[in-house]
C-alpha positions as CSV (number, residue, x, y, z in Angstrom):
1,X,171.6,91.3,171.7
2,X,174.9,90.4,173.3
3,X,175.3,91.3,176.9
4,X,178.6,92.8,178.2
5,X,179.3,92.2,181.9
6,X,182.1,94.3,183.6
7,X,183.2,93.6,187.2
8,X,184.5,96.8,188.8
9,X,187.5,96.7,191.0
10,X,186.0,98.9,193.7
11,X,183.3,96.4,194.5
12,X,185.7,93.7,195.6
13,X,186.8,95.2,199.0
14,X,183.2,95.9,200.0
15,X,182.2,92.3,199.4
16,X,185.3,91.0,201.2
17,X,184.9,93.3,204.3
18,X,181.3,92.3,204.6
19,X,182.2,88.6,204.5
20,X,185.0,89.1,207.2
21,X,182.5,90.7,209.6
22,X,180.1,87.8,209.1
23,X,182.8,85.3,209.6
24,X,184.0,86.8,212.9
25,X,180.5,87.0,214.3
26,X,179.8,83.5,213.3
27,X,183.0,82.2,214.9
28,X,182.1,83.8,218.2
29,X,178.9,82.0,218.4
30,X,180.2,78.7,217.2
31,X,183.1,78.5,219.8
32,X,180.7,77.6,222.6
33,X,178.9,74.8,220.6
34,X,181.7,72.7,219.2
35,X,184.6,72.5,216.8
36,X,184.9,75.3,214.4
37,X,185.2,74.6,210.7
38,X,187.9,76.3,208.6
39,X,187.2,79.6,206.9
40,X,187.6,78.2,203.5
41,X,184.7,75.8,204.0
42,X,182.2,78.7,204.6
43,X,181.3,80.7,201.5
44,X,178.6,83.2,202.2
45,X,176.4,84.4,199.4
46,X,177.1,87.8,198.0
47,X,175.0,90.6,199.1
48,X,173.1,92.2,196.1
49,X,172.5,95.9,196.2
50,X,168.8,96.8,196.0
51,X,169.4,100.2,194.6
52,X,172.1,102.2,192.8
53,X,175.1,103.1,195.0
54,X,176.6,106.4,193.9
55,X,179.8,105.9,195.8
56,X,180.4,102.4,194.4
57,X,181.1,103.6,190.9
58,X,179.6,100.5,189.3
59,X,179.1,100.6,185.6
60,X,175.9,98.8,184.5
61,X,174.8,97.8,180.9
62,X,171.1,97.9,179.9
63,X,169.8,94.4,179.0
64,X,167.0,94.0,176.4
65,X,165.0,90.7,176.1
66,X,162.8,90.4,173.0
67,X,159.3,89.1,173.5
68,X,159.5,86.9,170.4
69,X,162.7,84.9,170.3
70,X,162.4,84.3,166.6
71,X,161.8,87.9,165.7
72,X,164.2,89.2,163.1
73,X,164.3,92.0,160.6
74,X,165.1,89.5,157.9
75,X,161.5,88.0,158.1
76,X,159.8,91.1,156.9
77,X,158.0,90.2,153.6
78,X,159.4,91.5,150.4
79,X,157.3,94.0,148.5
80,X,156.9,91.4,145.7
81,X,155.3,89.0,148.2
82,X,153.0,91.6,149.5
83,X,151.8,92.4,146.0
84,X,151.2,88.7,145.3
85,X,149.2,88.4,148.4
86,X,147.1,91.4,147.4
87,X,146.5,90.0,143.9
88,X,145.4,86.7,145.3
89,X,143.1,88.4,147.8
90,X,141.4,90.5,145.2
91,X,141.6,88.0,142.3
92,X,137.8,87.6,142.0
93,X,137.2,91.3,141.5
94,X,140.4,92.2,139.7
95,X,142.0,89.1,138.1
96,X,145.6,89.9,137.2
97,X,147.7,87.1,135.8
98,X,148.9,87.5,132.3
99,X,150.7,90.7,133.1
100,X,152.9,89.0,135.7
101,X,156.3,87.4,135.2
102,X,156.2,83.5,134.9
103,X,157.6,83.0,138.4
104,X,155.1,85.4,139.9
105,X,152.2,83.8,138.0
106,X,153.2,80.4,139.5
107,X,153.1,81.8,143.0
108,X,149.7,83.4,142.4
109,X,148.2,80.2,140.9
110,X,149.5,78.1,143.9
111,X,147.7,80.4,146.3
112,X,144.4,80.8,144.5
113,X,141.3,79.2,146.0
114,X,139.7,76.4,143.9
115,X,136.3,77.9,144.8
116,X,136.7,80.9,142.6
117,X,133.8,81.5,140.1
118,X,134.2,79.8,136.8
119,X,133.4,83.0,135.0
120,X,136.7,84.3,136.4
121,X,139.0,81.3,136.0
122,X,137.6,79.3,132.9
123,X,139.2,81.3,130.1
124,X,142.0,82.8,132.1
125,X,143.8,80.0,133.9
126,X,145.4,77.2,131.9
127,X,147.6,75.8,134.6
128,X,147.0,72.1,135.1
129,X,148.0,72.1,138.8
130,X,145.3,74.6,139.6
131,X,142.6,72.5,137.9
132,X,144.0,69.4,139.5
133,X,143.3,71.0,142.9
134,X,139.8,71.9,141.7
135,X,139.1,68.3,140.7
136,X,140.5,66.6,143.8
137,X,138.6,68.9,146.1
138,X,135.3,68.2,144.4
139,X,135.6,64.5,143.5
140,X,137.5,62.1,145.7
141,X,138.2,59.7,142.8
142,X,139.7,61.2,139.7
143,X,140.6,59.2,136.5
144,X,142.2,61.9,134.4
145,X,143.2,59.3,131.8
146,X,139.6,59.0,130.8
147,X,139.6,62.7,129.9
148,X,142.6,62.9,127.7
149,X,145.0,63.4,130.5
150,X,143.8,67.0,131.0
151,X,142.7,68.1,134.5
152,X,140.9,71.2,133.1
153,X,139.0,69.1,130.5
154,X,138.1,66.6,133.3
155,X,136.7,69.4,135.5
156,X,134.5,70.9,132.9
157,X,133.2,67.5,131.6
158,X,132.3,66.2,135.1
159,X,130.8,69.6,136.1
160,X,128.6,69.6,133.0
161,X,127.6,66.0,133.5
162,X,126.6,66.7,137.1
163,X,124.4,69.6,135.9
164,X,122.7,67.3,133.3
165,X,122.1,64.5,135.8
166,X,120.3,66.7,138.2
167,X,118.3,68.8,135.7
168,X,114.6,68.6,136.4
169,X,112.4,69.6,133.4
170,X,109.9,72.4,134.0
171,X,111.7,73.1,137.3
172,X,115.3,73.8,136.7
173,X,116.1,76.8,134.6
174,X,117.8,75.7,131.3
175,X,120.0,78.8,131.5
176,X,121.9,77.1,134.3
177,X,123.4,74.8,131.7
178,X,123.5,77.1,128.7
179,X,125.3,79.8,130.6
180,X,128.2,77.4,131.0
181,X,128.7,77.1,127.2
182,X,131.0,80.1,126.7
183,X,133.2,78.8,129.4
184,X,133.5,75.1,128.5
185,X,132.9,74.9,124.7
186,X,136.7,74.5,124.1
187,X,137.3,71.9,126.8
188,X,134.4,69.4,126.6
189,X,135.1,66.4,124.3
190,X,132.9,63.8,126.1
191,X,129.5,63.8,127.7
192,X,128.6,60.7,129.8
193,X,125.3,60.9,131.5
194,X,123.9,57.8,133.3
195,X,120.7,59.5,134.5
196,X,118.0,61.8,133.1
197,X,115.4,63.0,135.6
198,X,111.8,63.2,134.3
199,X,109.6,66.2,135.1
200,X,107.9,66.3,138.4
201,X,104.3,65.0,138.3
202,X,101.7,65.1,141.0
203,X,100.0,61.8,141.7
204,X,96.6,61.5,140.0
205,X,93.6,61.3,142.2
206,X,92.2,57.8,142.8
207,X,89.0,57.0,141.0
208,X,86.6,54.4,142.4
209,X,88.3,52.0,144.6
210,X,91.9,51.0,145.2
211,X,94.3,50.7,142.3
212,X,97.0,48.2,142.1
213,X,100.6,49.3,142.3
214,X,101.7,46.6,139.8
215,X,100.4,48.2,136.6
216,X,101.7,46.8,133.4
217,X,104.2,48.6,131.2
218,X,101.8,48.7,128.4
219,X,99.6,51.1,130.3
220,X,102.3,53.8,130.6
221,X,101.5,57.1,129.0
222,X,104.2,59.4,127.8
223,X,104.5,62.6,129.8
224,X,103.6,65.9,128.1
225,X,107.1,67.2,128.9
226,X,110.1,64.9,128.2
227,X,113.6,64.8,129.5
228,X,116.2,67.6,129.0
229,X,116.8,68.2,125.3
230,X,120.5,68.2,124.4
231,X,120.1,70.1,121.0
232,X,121.2,73.6,122.1
233,X,124.0,72.3,124.4
234,X,125.6,69.9,121.8
235,X,125.3,72.6,119.1
236,X,127.5,74.8,121.2
237,X,130.2,72.2,121.9
238,X,132.6,72.5,118.9
239,X,134.9,69.7,120.0
240,X,132.4,67.1,121.2
241,X,133.5,63.6,120.1
242,X,131.7,61.1,122.4
243,X,128.1,61.0,123.6
244,X,127.3,58.3,126.2
245,X,123.7,58.4,127.5
246,X,121.3,56.3,129.7
247,X,117.7,57.4,130.1
248,X,116.8,56.3,133.5
249,X,117.0,57.2,137.2
250,X,119.5,56.0,139.8
251,X,118.8,55.5,143.5
252,X,115.0,56.0,143.1
253,X,114.3,53.7,146.1
254,X,110.7,53.4,147.1
255,X,109.7,56.0,144.5
256,X,110.2,53.5,141.7
257,X,107.9,53.9,138.7
258,X,108.3,52.6,135.1
259,X,107.8,56.1,133.8
260,X,111.2,57.0,135.3
261,X,112.8,54.7,132.7
262,X,110.9,55.8,129.7
263,X,112.7,57.0,126.6
264,X,109.9,58.8,124.8
265,X,109.4,59.4,121.1
266,X,109.9,63.1,121.8
267,X,113.3,62.3,123.4
268,X,114.1,60.0,120.4
269,X,113.4,62.6,117.7
270,X,115.2,65.3,119.6
271,X,118.2,63.1,120.1
272,X,118.2,62.0,116.5
273,X,118.3,65.6,115.3
274,X,121.1,66.4,117.9
275,X,123.5,63.6,116.7
276,X,122.8,64.3,113.1
277,X,123.8,68.0,113.5
278,X,127.0,67.1,115.5
279,X,129.5,66.7,112.7
280,X,132.4,66.0,115.1
281,X,130.7,63.1,116.9
282,X,132.8,59.9,116.7
283,X,131.3,57.7,119.4
284,X,127.5,57.4,120.2
285,X,126.3,55.2,123.0
286,X,122.7,54.8,124.1
287,X,122.3,51.9,126.4
288,X,119.8,50.6,129.0
289,X,117.1,53.0,127.7
290,X,114.4,50.6,126.4
291,X,115.1,51.5,122.7
292,X,112.8,49.4,120.5
293,X,112.8,48.8,116.8
294,X,111.0,52.0,115.9
295,X,113.1,54.3,118.0
296,X,116.3,52.5,116.8
297,X,115.3,53.1,113.2
298,X,114.8,56.8,113.9
299,X,118.2,57.1,115.5
300,X,120.0,55.0,112.9
301,X,118.5,56.8,109.9
302,X,119.7,60.1,111.3
303,X,123.3,58.7,111.3
304,X,123.3,57.7,107.6
305,X,126.2,59.3,105.8
306,X,127.6,60.7,109.0
307,X,131.2,61.6,108.1
308,X,132.8,61.2,111.5
309,X,130.9,58.4,113.3
310,X,133.1,55.4,114.2
311,X,131.4,53.6,117.0
312,X,127.7,52.9,117.6
313,X,126.6,51.2,120.9
314,X,122.9,50.3,121.3
315,X,123.4,47.4,123.7
316,X,121.0,46.4,126.5
317,X,117.9,47.6,124.8
318,X,114.8,46.1,123.1
319,X,116.0,46.1,119.5
320,X,114.8,43.3,117.2
321,X,115.2,42.3,113.6
322,X,113.9,45.6,112.1
323,X,116.4,47.6,114.2
324,X,119.2,45.2,113.1
325,X,118.2,45.7,109.5
326,X,118.5,49.5,110.0
327,X,122.0,49.0,111.5
328,X,123.0,46.8,108.5
329,X,122.0,49.7,106.2
330,X,124.1,52.0,108.3
331,X,127.2,49.8,107.6
332,X,126.9,50.6,103.9
333,X,126.4,54.3,104.4
334,X,129.0,55.3,107.0
335,X,132.6,54.7,108.1
336,X,131.4,52.8,111.2
337,X,134.2,50.7,112.8
338,X,132.5,49.3,115.9
339,X,128.9,48.1,116.2
340,X,127.5,46.8,119.5
341,X,124.0,45.3,119.7
342,X,124.6,43.1,122.7
343,X,121.7,42.0,124.9
344,X,118.9,42.8,122.5
345,X,116.3,40.8,120.7
346,X,118.0,40.2,117.4
347,X,117.1,36.8,115.7
348,X,118.1,35.0,112.5
349,X,116.5,37.6,110.1
350,X,118.4,40.4,111.7
351,X,121.6,38.4,111.6
352,X,121.1,37.7,107.9
353,X,120.8,41.5,107.2
354,X,124.0,42.1,109.1
355,X,125.8,39.3,107.4
356,X,124.8,40.6,103.9
357,X,126.2,44.1,104.9
358,X,129.3,42.5,106.4
359,X,130.2,40.6,103.2
360,X,130.5,43.9,101.3
361,X,131.9,46.1,104.1
362,X,135.5,47.3,104.4
363,X,135.4,49.4,107.5
364,X,133.9,47.5,110.4
365,X,136.5,45.9,112.7
366,X,134.3,44.9,115.7
367,X,130.8,43.3,115.8
368,X,129.2,42.4,119.1
369,X,126.0,40.3,119.1
370,X,126.2,38.6,122.4
371,X,123.1,37.7,124.4
372,X,120.8,37.7,121.4
373,X,119.1,34.7,119.8
374,X,120.4,34.3,116.2
375,X,120.8,30.5,116.5
376,X,122.4,28.4,113.8
377,X,120.4,30.0,111.0
378,X,121.9,33.4,111.8
379,X,125.3,32.0,112.8
380,X,125.8,30.2,109.5
381,X,125.1,33.3,107.4
382,X,127.6,35.3,109.4
383,X,130.2,32.6,108.9
384,X,129.6,32.7,105.2
385,X,130.1,36.5,105.2
386,X,133.4,36.1,107.1
387,X,134.8,34.0,104.2
388,X,134.9,37.1,102.1
389,X,135.2,39.9,104.7
390,X,138.8,41.2,105.0
391,X,138.4,43.8,107.7
392,X,136.6,42.4,110.8
393,X,139.0,41.6,113.7
394,X,136.7,41.0,116.6
395,X,133.5,38.9,116.7
396,X,131.4,38.3,119.8
397,X,128.6,35.7,119.4
398,X,128.3,34.5,123.0
399,X,125.0,33.3,124.3
400,X,123.2,33.0,120.9
401,X,122.0,29.3,121.0
402,X,124.7,28.3,118.5
403,X,125.6,24.6,118.0
404,X,127.7,22.3,115.8
405,X,126.5,23.5,112.3
406,X,127.8,27.0,113.1
407,X,131.0,25.6,114.5
408,X,131.6,23.6,111.3
409,X,131.3,26.6,109.1
410,X,133.5,28.7,111.4
411,X,136.2,26.1,111.2
412,X,136.3,26.7,107.4
413,X,136.5,30.4,108.1
414,X,139.5,29.9,110.5
415,X,141.5,28.1,107.8
416,X,141.2,30.9,105.3
417,X,140.5,34.1,107.2
418,X,143.7,36.2,108.0
419,X,142.1,39.2,109.7
420,X,140.2,37.8,112.7
421,X,142.1,38.1,115.9
422,X,139.4,37.5,118.5
423,X,136.3,35.3,118.5
424,X,133.9,34.7,121.4
425,X,131.6,31.6,121.3
426,X,131.1,31.2,125.1
427,X,127.7,30.1,126.5
428,X,126.6,28.2,123.4
429,X,126.0,24.5,122.6
430,X,129.1,23.8,120.4
431,X,129.4,20.2,121.7
432,X,132.1,17.6,121.3
433,X,132.0,17.3,117.6
434,X,131.8,21.1,117.1
435,X,134.9,21.4,119.3
436,X,136.8,19.0,117.1
437,X,135.8,20.9,114.0
438,X,137.1,24.2,115.5
439,X,140.4,22.4,116.5
440,X,140.8,21.3,112.9
441,X,140.3,24.9,111.6
442,X,142.8,26.2,114.2
443,X,145.5,23.9,112.8
444,X,145.7,26.1,109.7
445,X,145.2,29.5,111.4
446,X,148.1,31.7,112.2
447,X,146.4,35.0,113.1
448,X,143.7,34.3,115.8
449,X,144.9,35.4,119.2
450,X,141.8,35.0,121.4
451,X,139.1,32.3,121.3
452,X,136.7,32.1,124.1
453,X,134.9,28.7,124.3
454,X,133.9,28.7,128.0
455,X,130.6,26.9,128.8
456,X,130.2,25.7,125.2
457,X,130.3,22.0,125.8
458,X,133.5,21.1,123.9
459,X,135.9,18.4,125.1
460,X,138.7,19.4,127.5
461,X,141.3,18.0,125.2
462,X,140.0,20.1,122.3
463,X,140.0,23.2,124.4
464,X,143.5,22.5,125.6
465,X,144.9,22.0,122.0
466,X,143.1,25.1,120.8
467,X,144.7,27.0,123.7
468,X,148.2,25.7,122.6
469,X,147.6,26.9,119.0
470,X,146.6,30.3,120.3
471,X,149.7,30.6,122.4
472,X,151.8,29.8,119.3
473,X,150.0,32.5,117.3
474,X,150.6,35.0,120.1
475,X,154.3,34.2,120.2
476,X,154.6,34.5,116.5
477,X,152.8,37.9,116.6
478,X,155.2,39.1,119.3
479,X,158.2,38.0,117.3
480,X,156.8,39.8,114.2
481,X,156.4,43.0,116.3
482,X,160.0,42.8,117.4
483,X,161.5,42.2,114.0
484,X,163.3,45.2,112.4
485,X,161.1,45.0,109.3
486,X,158.0,45.7,111.4
487,X,159.3,49.3,112.1
488,X,160.5,49.9,108.4
489,X,158.5,51.3,105.6
490,X,157.5,48.9,102.8
491,X,159.9,50.5,100.4
492,X,162.8,50.1,102.9
493,X,161.8,46.5,103.8
494,X,162.4,45.5,100.2
495,X,166.1,46.1,100.4
496,X,168.4,48.6,98.8
497,X,168.9,46.5,95.7
498,X,165.2,46.9,94.9
499,X,165.0,50.6,95.5
500,X,167.1,51.4,92.3
501,X,164.5,49.8,90.1
């Protein structure tokens, strides 16, 4: 508020008369003490009136000082803002969103708490920014690219996985997981569970003397109650495409027991029925779960003639030749494109079964048999199969006790095969002569882009020359990708003169 100050004319004589009297009295006293200063040098302070003077006729204005210097009528919230605040405050009991204008919806979503119950937000809120806040508040590291780039899908997949990892059979109510189905069935495409807790069991009483803690694995008895059965859950997920499981326990510490890492026959039969009934499943991984031949055969036979399955990963298990034979049968009764049996117990007979299936297969593009023991007997039959196979692009045979005979046959494959782009023979015993054979085969190959020969015993010169051939192949592939004909349809690439015919 502006302050108006008016100096009245009647007040001037009173101030001046008072100052004259003061000056005269002061001059009388100072004449006896010394030289007297001039009148202009002495300026007495004005005398302020302590009360109103009726005869002075002074006009005074009322002065108002606000307690809040920033207070203004303009800062009063609009009615729209008050309504938005009320909606946000009561959203849990009365969720109002779809009826609002888009700009008002955005304001409401920006103010909503990430801690609202999923029963309220799951099927109502589609805004990715809201679900991003929910994810970042709950998990410090978020890789949304692993969940299709959708924050909402990431939240429900990680939330479901967390419930599965901490489910305790016979203790946790299964309804805790099944009640989530109506909320997440349209958003869960992948389930990755790296832990399945076993049922809680009381320690048995000791019988006659101390018992050793280091009991053998063969003495393990399967518990009466297995791990959580996924059948009902997977049946309710209409968009599930990937199932990645590990039957074990993490961070068990001093409570370690072999029974914690036991994939039982009950689990196996239940899981086999689950994946067979899931017609949308494209990727199935069951790793580090001590799957042996019998259990592998149960799982594989349930996948025969599966219309959607594209990738099967049973790596880091105990699968031998019988399990590999079952996987070879699957190659002829499915559209499998990726097969991973790394770090198992497959030997030459199992490799022979896979080679026979590979020679007649037209779908498989990647085969991983690293860290097995197929030796030259198995490596040679696989090389023979690659002479007729026209679809495999990636072959991993690292750590399989291979030597020069296998390298000799692979050199013949390199000279005639036009589909392989990546081969891994690392950690084998190829030797100097085997390296020369592979170099000779690479001289006629124009399609191989990666060839891992580390720790295989070949000469440094051979390894260098093979690397030069790979660089030339990669450069030629890059040039082909940049050529205009690469982006044209086959009919257009023939030229306009051929289109008329």
